[in-house]
Backbone as a printed PyTorch tensor [residue, N CA C, xyz], in Angstrom:
tensor([[[117.2310, 228.8660, 162.1530],
         [116.1580, 229.3640, 162.9700],
         [115.3240, 228.1850, 163.4290]],

        [[114.8380, 228.2630, 164.6100],
         [113.9560, 227.2230, 165.1090],
         [112.7330, 227.1140, 164.2160]],

        [[112.2900, 225.8920, 163.9760],
         [111.1060, 225.6990, 163.1570],
         [109.8820, 226.3250, 163.8160]],

        [[109.8930, 226.4160, 165.1190],
         [108.7700, 227.0190, 165.8250],
         [109.2490, 228.3010, 166.4800]],

        [[109.4460, 229.3060, 165.6430],
         [109.9900, 230.5860, 166.0490],
         [109.2390, 231.1710, 167.2310]],

        [[107.9360, 231.1760, 167.1630],
         [107.1810, 231.8460, 168.2010],
         [107.1490, 231.0500, 169.4850]],

        [[107.3090, 229.7480, 169.4130],
         [107.4260, 228.9620, 170.6360],
         [108.7000, 229.3720, 171.3520]],

        [[109.7690, 229.5930, 170.6000],
         [111.0310, 230.0350, 171.1980],
         [110.9010, 231.4490, 171.7360]],

        [[110.1230, 232.2810, 171.0480],
         [110.0120, 233.6830, 171.4380],
         [109.3870, 233.8500, 172.8130]],

        [[108.5260, 232.9550, 173.1900],
         [107.8770, 233.1160, 174.4740],
         [108.6370, 232.4280, 175.5990]],

        [[109.7260, 231.7600, 175.2840],
         [110.5450, 231.1310, 176.3120],
         [111.3510, 232.1720, 177.0680]],

        [[111.9820, 231.7760, 178.1520],
         [112.7070, 232.7320, 178.9830],
         [113.8780, 233.3950, 178.2760]],

        [[114.4610, 232.7290, 177.3030],
         [115.6100, 233.3050, 176.6120],
         [115.2580, 234.0460, 175.3500]],

        [[113.9930, 234.0490, 174.9640],
         [113.5890, 234.7180, 173.7280],
         [114.1260, 233.9720, 172.5310]],

        [[114.3950, 234.6930, 171.4810],
         [114.9100, 234.0920, 170.2520],
         [116.4210, 234.0710, 170.3420]],

        [[116.9970, 232.8670, 170.3050],
         [118.4360, 232.7300, 170.4200],
         [119.1120, 232.5760, 169.0740]],

        [[118.3650, 232.1070, 168.1000],
         [118.9740, 231.8180, 166.8130],
         [118.6220, 232.8880, 165.7980]],

        [[119.5440, 233.1460, 164.8900],
         [119.2920, 234.0670, 163.7950],
         [118.5430, 233.3270, 162.7010]],

        [[117.6750, 234.0380, 161.9710],
         [117.0150, 233.3810, 160.8500],
         [118.0500, 232.8750, 159.8510]],

        [[117.6830, 231.8300, 159.1420],
         [118.5790, 231.2790, 158.1380],
         [118.8830, 232.3330, 157.0940]],

        [[120.0230, 232.1880, 156.4110],
         [120.3490, 233.1370, 155.3530],
         [119.2670, 233.0520, 154.3020]],

        [[119.2400, 234.0240, 153.4280],
         [118.1670, 234.1320, 152.4480],
         [117.8420, 232.7730, 151.8390]],

        [[116.6120, 232.3520, 152.0280],
         [116.1600, 231.0810, 151.4860],
         [115.4140, 231.3390, 150.1940]],

        [[115.0090, 230.2870, 149.5330],
         [114.2100, 230.4440, 148.3190],
         [112.9110, 231.1760, 148.6170]],

        [[112.4180, 231.0600, 149.8570],
         [111.1720, 231.7110, 150.2200],
         [111.3370, 233.1970, 150.4720]],

        [[112.5570, 233.6540, 150.7600],
         [112.7270, 235.0510, 151.1280],
         [112.6810, 235.9800, 149.9260]],

        [[113.1110, 235.5450, 148.7640],
         [113.1520, 236.4210, 147.5940],
         [111.7880, 237.0400, 147.2920]],

        [[110.6950, 236.2680, 147.3090],
         [109.3920, 236.8920, 147.0350],
         [108.9540, 237.8920, 148.1080]],

        [[109.5530, 237.8500, 149.2790],
         [109.1670, 238.7550, 150.3610],
         [110.0830, 239.9710, 150.4750]],

        [[111.1520, 239.9790, 149.7160],
         [112.1220, 241.0710, 149.7740],
         [111.4500, 242.4000, 149.4320]],

        [[111.5410, 243.3440, 150.3470],
         [110.9750, 244.6880, 150.1990],
         [109.4600, 244.7240, 150.0580]],

        [[108.7790, 243.6500, 150.4200],
         [107.3200, 243.6340, 150.3840],
         [106.7720, 244.2790, 151.6550]],

        [[105.7100, 245.0590, 151.5180],
         [105.1010, 245.7760, 152.6340],
         [104.0030, 244.9140, 153.2510]],

        [[104.2820, 244.4380, 154.4620],
         [103.3960, 243.5040, 155.1520],
         [102.9100, 244.1390, 156.4480]],

        [[101.5940, 244.2570, 156.5700],
         [100.9970, 244.7750, 157.8000],
         [100.8310, 243.6270, 158.7840]],

        [[101.3530, 243.8150, 159.9650],
         [101.2870, 242.8210, 161.0300],
         [100.2600, 243.2760, 162.0580]],

        [[ 99.1960, 242.4790, 162.2200],
         [ 98.1290, 242.7870, 163.1650],
         [ 98.1220, 241.6910, 164.2250]],

        [[ 98.7090, 242.0160, 165.3700],
         [ 98.9120, 241.0510, 166.4650],
         [ 99.0040, 241.8320, 167.7650]],

        [[ 98.2810, 241.3830, 168.7990],
         [ 98.2890, 242.1110, 170.0680],
         [ 99.2440, 241.5520, 171.1130]],

        [[ 99.7750, 240.3780, 170.9040],
         [100.7370, 239.8090, 171.8450],
         [102.1260, 240.3310, 171.4940]],

        [[102.7210, 241.0850, 172.4100],
         [103.9970, 241.7470, 172.1140],
         [105.0770, 240.7630, 171.7090]],

        [[105.2330, 239.6760, 172.4310],
         [106.3090, 238.7310, 172.1220],
         [106.1340, 238.0990, 170.7490]],

        [[104.9130, 237.7450, 170.4210],
         [104.6560, 237.1550, 169.1120],
         [104.8690, 238.1920, 168.0210]],

        [[104.3280, 239.3780, 168.2160],
         [104.4740, 240.4440, 167.2240],
         [105.9420, 240.7780, 166.9940]],

        [[106.6930, 240.8850, 168.0740],
         [108.1100, 241.2150, 167.9630],
         [108.8790, 240.1160, 167.2310]],

        [[108.5990, 238.8610, 167.5760],
         [109.2850, 237.7430, 166.9280],
         [108.9510, 237.6700, 165.4410]],

        [[107.6790, 237.8400, 165.1060],
         [107.2830, 237.8180, 163.6940],
         [107.9160, 238.9670, 162.9290]],

        [[107.8490, 240.1620, 163.4940],
         [108.4290, 241.3280, 162.8210],
         [109.9290, 241.1370, 162.6100]],

        [[110.6190, 240.6490, 163.6140],
         [112.0660, 240.4200, 163.5150],
         [112.3820, 239.4030, 162.4200]],

        [[111.6350, 238.3160, 162.3960],
         [111.8870, 237.2720, 161.4040],
         [111.5820, 237.7700, 159.9900]],

        [[110.4940, 238.5230, 159.8260],
         [110.1600, 239.0560, 158.5070],
         [111.2050, 240.0640, 158.0270]],

        [[111.6370, 240.9170, 158.9130],
         [112.6780, 241.8940, 158.5400],
         [113.9850, 241.1970, 158.1850]],

        [[114.2830, 240.1050, 158.8710],
         [115.5270, 239.3780, 158.6150],
         [115.5790, 238.8030, 157.2060]],

        [[114.4140, 238.5600, 156.6060],
         [114.4110, 238.0610, 155.2300],
         [114.0380, 239.1570, 154.2320]],

        [[114.0780, 240.4080, 154.7100],
         [113.9640, 241.5300, 153.7980],
         [112.6030, 242.1670, 153.6500]],

        [[111.5940, 241.7030, 154.3750],
         [110.2630, 242.3050, 154.2780],
         [110.2460, 243.6520, 154.9970]],

        [[109.3780, 244.5200, 154.5500],
         [109.1370, 245.8060, 155.2050],
         [107.8920, 245.6330, 156.0650]],

        [[108.0780, 245.5930, 157.3730],
         [106.9700, 245.3200, 158.2890],
         [106.3300, 246.6290, 158.7280]],

        [[105.0220, 246.7020, 158.5630],
         [104.2380, 247.8380, 159.0350],
         [103.5040, 247.3660, 160.2810]],

        [[103.6170, 248.1210, 161.3410],
         [103.0330, 247.6920, 162.6060],
         [104.1180, 247.1610, 163.5170]],

        [[103.7720, 246.4180, 164.4860],
         [102.4960, 245.7330, 164.6650],
         [101.3770, 246.6640, 165.1400]],

        [[100.1720, 246.2780, 164.7700],
         [ 98.9580, 246.9530, 165.1940],
         [ 98.2550, 245.9950, 166.1420]],

        [[ 97.8370, 246.5000, 167.3030],
         [ 97.3370, 245.6100, 168.3400],
         [ 95.8670, 245.7170, 168.6870]],

        [[ 95.0840, 246.4980, 167.9180],
         [ 93.6480, 246.5500, 168.1990],
         [ 92.8700, 246.7110, 166.9000]],

        [[ 91.5880, 246.3830, 166.9620],
         [ 90.7500, 246.3540, 165.7590],
         [ 90.6210, 247.7390, 165.1310]],

        [[ 90.3930, 248.7550, 165.9420],
         [ 90.2160, 250.1140, 165.4150],
         [ 91.4450, 250.5720, 164.6280]],

        [[ 92.6310, 250.3930, 165.2060],
         [ 93.8560, 250.8020, 164.5080],
         [ 94.1140, 249.9360, 163.2780]],

        [[ 93.7400, 248.6770, 163.3530],
         [ 93.9100, 247.7870, 162.1990],
         [ 93.0230, 248.2410, 161.0450]],

        [[ 91.7720, 248.5570, 161.3320],
         [ 90.8650, 249.0460, 160.2910],
         [ 91.3770, 250.3490, 159.6870]],

        [[ 91.8660, 251.2240, 160.5400],
         [ 92.4190, 252.4970, 160.0640],
         [ 93.6390, 252.2470, 159.1710]],

        [[ 94.5080, 251.3470, 159.5850],
         [ 95.7110, 251.0440, 158.8010],
         [ 95.3580, 250.4490, 157.4460]],

        [[ 94.4300, 249.5200, 157.4330],
         [ 94.0390, 248.8770, 156.1730],
         [ 93.4350, 249.8990, 155.2170]],

        [[ 92.6530, 250.8260, 155.7420],
         [ 91.9910, 251.7920, 154.8670],
         [ 92.9160, 252.9170, 154.4120]],

        [[ 93.9240, 253.2310, 155.1940],
         [ 94.7520, 254.4070, 154.8930],
         [ 96.1270, 254.1190, 154.3100]],

        [[ 96.6690, 252.9520, 154.5590],
         [ 98.0230, 252.6680, 154.0920],
         [ 98.0110, 252.2580, 152.6250]],

        [[ 98.7640, 252.9870, 151.8300],
         [ 98.9180, 252.6220, 150.4270],
         [100.0840, 251.6560, 150.2870]],

        [[100.0170, 250.8010, 149.3030],
         [101.1330, 249.9120, 149.0140],
         [101.1910, 248.6560, 149.8610]],

        [[100.1340, 248.3600, 150.6240],
         [100.1270, 247.1060, 151.3810],
         [100.1370, 245.9400, 150.4040]],

        [[101.0090, 244.9760, 150.6690],
         [101.1060, 243.8190, 149.7800],
         [100.6340, 242.5310, 150.4450]],

        [[100.4460, 242.5700, 151.7630],
         [ 99.9010, 241.4290, 152.4950],
         [ 99.6000, 241.8760, 153.9210]],

        [[ 98.6810, 241.1310, 154.5460],
         [ 98.3360, 241.3820, 155.9460],
         [ 98.3780, 240.0550, 156.6890]],

        [[ 99.1010, 240.0510, 157.8030],
         [ 99.0860, 238.9360, 158.7510],
         [ 98.1460, 239.3490, 159.8660]],

        [[ 97.1160, 238.5520, 160.1080],
         [ 96.0510, 238.9610, 161.0100],
         [ 95.7470, 237.8930, 162.0460]],

        [[ 95.8540, 238.2840, 163.3190],
         [ 95.3890, 237.4220, 164.4020],
         [ 93.8640, 237.5310, 164.4270]],

        [[ 93.1840, 236.4740, 164.7900],
         [ 91.7220, 236.4500, 164.7880],
         [ 91.1420, 237.1870, 165.9860]],

        [[ 91.9050, 237.2820, 167.0720],
         [ 91.4120, 237.8820, 168.3020],
         [ 92.4290, 238.9070, 168.7920]],

        [[ 91.9740, 240.1400, 168.9170],
         [ 92.8290, 241.2040, 169.4540],
         [ 92.1890, 241.7320, 170.7300]],

        [[ 92.7860, 241.4060, 171.8510],
         [ 92.2810, 241.8940, 173.1320],
         [ 90.8260, 241.5300, 173.3760]],

        [[ 90.4150, 240.3510, 172.9390],
         [ 89.0480, 239.9040, 173.1350],
         [ 88.0930, 240.3190, 172.0250]],

        [[ 88.5730, 241.0850, 171.0630],
         [ 87.7410, 241.4910, 169.9300],
         [ 88.0610, 240.6570, 168.7020]],

        [[ 87.0190, 240.2110, 168.0480],
         [ 87.1580, 239.4480, 166.8150],
         [ 87.6050, 240.3880, 165.6870]],

        [[ 88.4630, 239.9020, 164.8040],
         [ 89.0240, 240.7400, 163.7330],
         [ 88.3960, 240.4800, 162.3620]],

        [[ 87.2360, 239.8640, 162.3130],
         [ 86.6440, 239.5470, 161.0170],
         [ 86.3090, 240.8000, 160.2080]],

        [[ 85.9840, 241.9130, 160.8710],
         [ 85.7470, 243.1630, 160.1400],
         [ 87.0310, 243.6320, 159.4520]],

        [[ 88.1550, 243.4080, 160.1050],
         [ 89.4470, 243.7550, 159.4980],
         [ 89.6980, 242.8570, 158.2880]],

        [[ 89.4360, 241.5670, 158.4490],
         [ 89.6210, 240.6360, 157.3300],
         [ 88.7320, 241.0220, 156.1510]],

        [[ 87.5020, 241.4270, 156.4300],
         [ 86.6040, 241.8670, 155.3610],
         [ 87.1730, 243.0950, 154.6440]],

        [[ 87.7040, 244.0430, 155.4050],
         [ 88.2820, 245.2550, 154.8080],
         [ 89.5090, 244.9150, 153.9520]],

        [[ 90.3190, 243.9900, 154.4270],
         [ 91.5010, 243.5650, 153.6680],
         [ 91.0660, 242.9250, 152.3550]],

        [[ 90.0890, 242.0410, 152.4310],
         [ 89.6140, 241.3710, 151.2210],
         [ 88.9510, 242.3530, 150.2640]],

        [[ 88.2580, 243.3490, 150.7890],
         [ 87.6200, 244.3470, 149.9310],
         [ 88.6570, 245.1190, 149.1150]],

        [[ 89.8400, 245.2910, 149.6870],
         [ 90.9290, 245.9790, 148.9670],
         [ 91.7560, 245.0170, 148.1260]],

        [[ 91.3950, 243.7410, 148.1440],
         [ 92.0950, 242.7050, 147.3780],
         [ 93.5760, 242.5910, 147.7640]],

        [[ 93.8110, 242.7020, 149.0690],
         [ 95.1590, 242.5450, 149.6200],
         [ 95.2740, 241.1180, 150.1260]],

        [[ 96.3460, 240.4200, 149.7930],
         [ 96.5190, 239.0600, 150.3270],
         [ 96.4940, 239.0580, 151.8570]],

        [[ 95.8350, 238.0540, 152.4010],
         [ 95.6060, 237.9420, 153.8360],
         [ 95.9940, 236.5520, 154.3060]],

        [[ 96.6330, 236.4970, 155.4770],
         [ 96.9300, 235.2240, 156.1350],
         [ 96.5220, 235.3650, 157.6010]],

        [[ 95.6770, 234.4470, 158.0580],
         [ 95.3520, 234.4130, 159.4760],
         [ 96.5000, 233.7360, 160.2230]],

        [[ 96.9230, 234.3600, 161.3120],
         [ 97.9480, 233.8050, 162.2020],
         [ 97.2800, 233.7500, 163.5750]],

        [[ 96.9060, 232.5530, 164.0020],
         [ 96.0220, 232.4590, 165.1530],
         [ 96.1550, 231.1260, 165.8790]],

        [[ 95.6330, 231.1010, 167.0810],
         [ 95.5510, 229.8480, 167.8350],
         [ 94.1960, 229.1760, 167.6280]],

        [[ 93.3040, 229.8370, 166.8930],
         [ 91.9730, 229.2930, 166.6380],
         [ 92.0060, 228.2840, 165.4970]],

        [[ 91.2550, 227.2180, 165.6620],
         [ 91.1540, 226.2020, 164.6160],
         [ 90.4070, 226.7700, 163.4160]],

        [[ 90.7360, 226.2700, 162.2420],
         [ 90.1130, 226.7470, 161.0020],
         [ 88.5960, 226.6360, 161.0360]],

        [[ 88.0610, 225.5830, 161.6320],
         [ 86.6070, 225.3930, 161.6210],
         [ 85.8640, 226.4190, 162.4790]],

        [[ 86.5840, 227.2350, 163.2390],
         [ 85.9620, 228.3100, 164.0070],
         [ 85.8510, 229.6020, 163.2030]],

        [[ 86.4400, 229.6200, 162.0140],
         [ 86.3690, 230.8070, 161.1600],
         [ 85.0970, 230.7480, 160.3140]],

        [[ 84.5030, 231.9050, 160.0420],
         [ 83.3140, 231.9180, 159.1870],
         [ 83.6220, 231.3540, 157.7910]],

        [[ 82.6340, 230.7410, 157.1680],
         [ 82.8340, 230.1440, 155.8440],
         [ 83.3650, 231.1240, 154.7910]],

        [[ 83.0600, 232.4100, 154.9250],
         [ 83.5340, 233.3760, 153.9220],
         [ 85.0540, 233.4810, 153.8880]],

        [[ 85.7090, 232.9600, 154.9200],
         [ 87.1730, 232.9850, 154.9550],
         [ 87.7850, 231.6160, 154.6620]],

        [[ 87.0190, 230.7410, 154.0700],
         [ 87.4920, 229.3750, 153.8330],
         [ 88.7050, 229.3160, 152.9010]],

        [[ 88.8980, 230.3210, 152.0710],
         [ 90.0320, 230.3220, 151.1390],
         [ 91.2270, 231.1170, 151.6640]],

        [[ 91.0900, 231.7200, 152.8380],
         [ 92.1810, 232.4930, 153.4310],
         [ 93.1330, 231.5290, 154.1210]],

        [[ 94.4200, 231.5900, 153.7840],
         [ 95.3880, 230.7150, 154.4720],
         [ 95.3610, 230.9480, 155.9790]],

        [[ 95.6890, 229.9020, 156.6930],
         [ 95.5360, 229.8700, 158.1440],
         [ 96.7730, 229.2040, 158.7300]],

        [[ 97.5490, 229.9230, 159.5060],
         [ 98.7320, 229.3590, 160.1620],
         [ 98.4920, 229.3540, 161.6680]],

        [[ 98.5970, 228.1750, 162.2510],
         [ 98.3560, 228.0290, 163.6850],
         [ 99.5760, 228.4170, 164.5090]],

        [[ 99.3150, 229.0310, 165.6610],
         [100.3640, 229.3070, 166.6330],
         [100.6130, 228.0340, 167.4260]],

        [[101.8310, 227.7540, 167.8340],
         [103.0460, 228.5140, 167.5450],
         [103.4030, 228.4230, 166.0610]],

        [[103.9100, 229.5080, 165.5580],
         [104.1460, 229.6440, 164.1270],
         [105.4430, 228.9630, 163.7090]],

        [[105.3470, 228.1910, 162.6480],
         [106.5200, 227.6740, 161.9550],
         [106.8420, 228.7440, 160.9160]],

        [[107.8920, 229.5120, 161.1360],
         [108.1590, 230.6640, 160.2830],
         [108.4120, 230.2710, 158.8310]],

        [[109.0960, 229.1710, 158.5800],
         [109.3260, 228.7580, 157.1970],
         [107.9940, 228.4980, 156.4910]],

        [[107.0660, 227.8710, 157.1950],
         [105.7350, 227.6370, 156.6200],
         [105.0360, 228.9640, 156.3430]],

        [[105.0690, 229.8790, 157.3070],
         [104.4250, 231.1790, 157.1410],
         [105.0420, 231.9460, 155.9730]],

        [[106.3680, 231.9440, 155.8780],
         [107.0390, 232.6490, 154.7750],
         [106.6090, 232.0570, 153.4340]],

        [[106.4780, 230.7420, 153.3790],
         [106.0310, 230.0920, 152.1450],
         [104.6120, 230.4670, 151.7850]],

        [[103.7280, 230.4880, 152.7760],
         [102.3360, 230.8600, 152.5480],
         [102.2610, 232.3140, 152.0810]],

        [[103.0050, 233.1990, 152.7290],
         [103.0320, 234.6030, 152.3290],
         [103.5410, 234.7580, 150.8970]],

        [[104.6110, 234.0550, 150.5800],
         [105.1760, 234.1510, 149.2320],
         [104.1550, 233.7340, 148.1730]],

        [[103.4380, 232.6640, 148.4370],
         [102.4090, 232.2150, 147.4920],
         [101.2960, 233.2520, 147.3880]],

        [[100.8690, 233.7930, 148.5050],
         [ 99.7990, 234.7910, 148.4900],
         [100.2010, 236.0520, 147.7180]],

        [[101.4250, 236.4970, 147.9130],
         [101.8750, 237.7310, 147.2790],
         [102.1280, 237.5510, 145.7920]],

        [[102.7440, 236.4340, 145.4250],
         [103.1200, 236.2480, 144.0320],
         [102.0200, 235.5880, 143.1980]],

        [[100.9840, 235.1240, 143.8800],
         [ 99.8630, 234.5280, 143.1630],
         [100.1620, 233.1460, 142.7900]]])
C-alpha cells in the first residue's frame, strides 16, 4: 500500500494498490469497532477501505457534527474514534469532548496543525493529512491496547 494512502485516494486513479497483508499493526485492530468521522468522501472511503482490509469494523463514515454527537452517545461498543477537526466548516471539539467523556480512544485525523488544537486535547494523537496509513494504524493500535 502506498505510504500516503489518502494522497493516492484523491488522485485520478483512486487507490490502485491493495493494503499489505496482515501486518503486526493489524492484529490489535482486528474486529475492533472504529467510528470514522470525516466529511470528505474520498478520504472517508479510503480510510474505511484500508481499515476494513486489516480487519477493523468501521462504523460510519459520519460527515457532520450533529450525527457524530448522536453516534458517540448512542453507539455501544465503540473502541476508537477517528475524528476530523472540521466537518463542513464546523469545529468538532464538542465531539472530541463527548468521546473523551466516554473514555473512548480518540485520534484526530486532520489537515490542521497540532498547535491549532485547544490545550485540553494536547494528549490526543494527531495524524496529519495526507494520512500515512501505517502510522495511523500504529497510533490506533496503541490507543486501543493502551
